[in-house]
C-alpha positions as CSV (number, residue, x, y, z in Angstrom):
1,X,-31.4,191.7,-17.0
2,X,-34.2,190.4,-19.1
3,X,-33.5,189.2,-22.6
4,X,-35.5,192.0,-23.9
5,X,-33.1,194.8,-22.5
6,X,-29.6,193.0,-23.7
7,X,-30.4,190.7,-26.6
8,X,-27.8,188.2,-27.5
9,X,-25.9,189.3,-31.0
10,X,-25.2,186.1,-32.7
11,X,-23.8,188.4,-35.6
12,X,-21.5,190.0,-33.4
13,X,-20.5,186.7,-32.1
14,X,-19.7,185.1,-35.2
15,X,-17.9,188.1,-36.6
16,X,-15.4,188.0,-33.2
17,X,-14.9,184.0,-33.8
18,X,-13.8,184.7,-37.5
19,X,-11.3,187.3,-35.9
20,X,-10.1,184.6,-33.6
21,X,-11.5,186.0,-30.2
22,X,-12.0,182.7,-28.2
23,X,-14.1,184.7,-25.6
24,X,-16.9,185.3,-28.2
25,X,-16.9,181.5,-29.0
26,X,-17.4,180.9,-25.2
27,X,-20.0,183.3,-24.8
28,X,-21.8,181.7,-27.8
29,X,-21.5,178.2,-25.9
30,X,-22.8,179.8,-23.0
31,X,-25.9,181.4,-24.6
32,X,-26.8,178.1,-26.6
33,X,-24.6,175.0,-25.8
34,X,-27.6,173.6,-23.8
35,X,-30.2,174.3,-26.3
36,X,-28.1,172.7,-29.1
37,X,-27.3,169.2,-26.8
38,X,-31.3,169.3,-26.4
39,X,-31.7,169.4,-30.5
40,X,-28.8,167.0,-30.9
41,X,-30.0,164.9,-28.2
42,X,-33.5,164.6,-29.9
43,X,-31.8,163.6,-33.1
44,X,-29.2,161.0,-31.9
45,X,-30.8,159.8,-28.8
46,X,-27.6,159.2,-27.0
47,X,-26.2,161.8,-24.5
48,X,-22.5,161.1,-24.8
49,X,-22.7,161.2,-28.6
50,X,-24.8,164.4,-28.6
51,X,-22.4,166.1,-26.4
52,X,-19.5,165.0,-28.7
53,X,-21.4,166.6,-31.7
54,X,-22.0,169.6,-30.1
55,X,-18.5,170.1,-29.2
56,X,-17.7,169.2,-33.1
57,X,-20.3,171.9,-33.9
58,X,-18.5,174.5,-32.1
59,X,-15.3,173.7,-33.4
60,X,-17.0,174.0,-36.6
61,X,-18.6,177.1,-35.9
62,X,-15.2,178.5,-34.8
63,X,-13.3,177.4,-38.1
64,X,-15.9,178.5,-40.5
65,X,-17.3,181.8,-38.6
66,X,-15.7,183.8,-41.3
67,X,-18.0,181.8,-43.9
68,X,-21.2,183.0,-42.1
69,X,-23.2,185.4,-44.8
70,X,-26.1,187.2,-43.1
71,X,-27.7,187.7,-46.3
72,X,-28.7,183.8,-46.3
73,X,-30.1,183.5,-42.7
74,X,-29.8,184.5,-39.2
75,X,-26.4,183.9,-37.4
76,X,-28.2,181.5,-34.6
77,X,-30.0,179.4,-37.4
78,X,-26.4,179.1,-38.9
79,X,-25.0,177.7,-35.4
80,X,-28.2,175.4,-35.2
81,X,-27.9,174.0,-38.9
82,X,-24.5,173.3,-38.2
83,X,-25.3,171.4,-35.2
84,X,-28.4,169.8,-36.8
85,X,-26.2,168.8,-39.9
86,X,-23.7,166.9,-37.9
87,X,-26.2,165.1,-36.0
88,X,-28.2,164.0,-38.9
89,X,-24.9,162.8,-40.5
90,X,-24.2,160.8,-37.3
91,X,-27.3,159.0,-37.8
92,X,-27.1,158.1,-41.3
93,X,-23.4,156.9,-41.1
94,X,-24.4,154.7,-37.9
95,X,-27.1,153.1,-40.1
96,X,-24.8,152.2,-42.5
97,X,-22.2,150.5,-40.0
98,X,-22.5,146.9,-39.6
99,X,-22.3,145.5,-36.2
100,X,-19.3,143.1,-35.9
101,X,-18.3,140.5,-33.1
102,X,-14.6,140.8,-32.3
103,X,-14.6,137.0,-32.2
104,X,-15.8,137.0,-36.0
105,X,-12.6,138.8,-36.9
106,X,-9.9,136.8,-38.5
107,X,-7.2,139.0,-38.7
108,X,-4.1,136.4,-39.2
109,X,-4.1,137.6,-42.9
110,X,-3.1,141.1,-42.1
111,X,0.6,141.2,-41.9
112,X,0.8,139.4,-45.6
113,X,-2.1,142.0,-46.8
114,X,-0.6,144.7,-45.7
115,X,2.9,143.6,-47.4
116,X,1.3,142.8,-50.2
117,X,-0.2,146.2,-50.5
118,X,2.9,147.7,-49.8
119,X,4.4,146.1,-52.8
120,X,2.0,147.3,-55.2
121,X,2.6,150.3,-57.4
122,X,0.6,153.4,-56.7
123,X,-2.4,153.2,-58.9
124,X,-2.6,156.9,-59.1
125,X,0.7,157.9,-60.3
126,X,0.2,162.1,-60.0
127,X,4.1,162.5,-59.7
128,X,4.6,161.9,-63.3
129,X,3.0,165.0,-64.4
130,X,1.9,166.7,-61.2
131,X,0.9,169.8,-62.9
132,X,-1.8,167.8,-64.7
133,X,-4.6,168.2,-62.4
134,X,-3.9,172.2,-62.1
135,X,-4.3,172.0,-65.7
136,X,-7.7,170.1,-65.6
137,X,-9.1,172.2,-62.8
138,X,-8.5,175.3,-64.8
139,X,-10.7,173.8,-67.7
140,X,-13.7,173.9,-65.5
141,X,-15.7,177.1,-64.9
142,X,-15.0,178.7,-61.8
143,X,-18.6,178.2,-60.0
144,X,-18.3,174.3,-60.9
145,X,-14.4,174.2,-59.7
146,X,-15.4,175.9,-56.4
147,X,-18.4,173.6,-56.1
148,X,-15.7,170.7,-56.4
149,X,-13.3,172.1,-53.6
150,X,-16.1,173.0,-51.3
151,X,-17.3,169.1,-51.5
152,X,-13.6,167.4,-51.5
153,X,-11.5,170.1,-49.8
154,X,-13.6,171.6,-47.4
155,X,-16.2,168.9,-46.7
156,X,-19.3,170.3,-47.3
157,X,-22.4,168.6,-48.3
158,X,-24.1,169.0,-51.5
159,X,-27.0,170.9,-49.7
160,X,-24.5,173.2,-47.9
161,X,-22.9,174.2,-51.1
162,X,-26.1,174.9,-52.8
163,X,-26.9,177.5,-49.9
164,X,-23.4,178.6,-49.8
165,X,-23.5,179.6,-53.8
166,X,-27.4,180.2,-54.2
167,X,-28.1,177.5,-56.7
168,X,-30.7,174.6,-56.8
169,X,-29.5,171.6,-55.1
170,X,-29.9,169.3,-58.2
171,X,-28.0,171.9,-60.3
172,X,-25.1,171.8,-57.8
173,X,-25.4,167.9,-57.7
174,X,-25.1,167.7,-61.5
175,X,-22.0,170.2,-61.5
176,X,-20.0,168.1,-59.6
177,X,-20.8,165.0,-61.1
178,X,-19.9,166.6,-64.6
179,X,-17.1,168.3,-63.1
180,X,-15.7,165.0,-61.8
181,X,-16.2,163.0,-65.0
182,X,-14.6,165.8,-67.1
183,X,-11.5,165.8,-64.5
184,X,-11.7,161.7,-64.9
185,X,-11.4,162.6,-68.5
186,X,-8.6,165.2,-68.6
187,X,-6.3,163.4,-66.2
188,X,-6.6,159.8,-67.8
């Protein structure tokens, strides 16, 4: 059968994934796995790493399928954007890593350091007033609170949040920055 007679329905596959139908994820993988691998390999230039990233991308597709919003773009584009985002993050993270020789590492101080850390008091004594953070979060406007949650609970990038809520990237960054400052002031 040609692709024109029976085109793959990406939206249906994502909706099925959101319902927990593993076969839908398998069909999606069979449909796009090799193409995604090619895209990711071109970004990271490492086959083993690319395979890991594609695997992680499909896990993210599976866990976030219910958040797909067809009004923001195609289902296929959404799947590819997840893989590209993970690949680009990997490249950025590798660029920040400083290679280290094992011979240069002196870890003889490690046990004493760990003991010292265990003796120190928790710098964030959240148990004194555990409801305070809830109170402070309630003070934020819902859209700003959601941006903070998306960034620090869901792990979304600022760009992903901007796309998700339909706000300009600069606005999302400013909201998160101001919201964190307001939370620090409220808690402090």
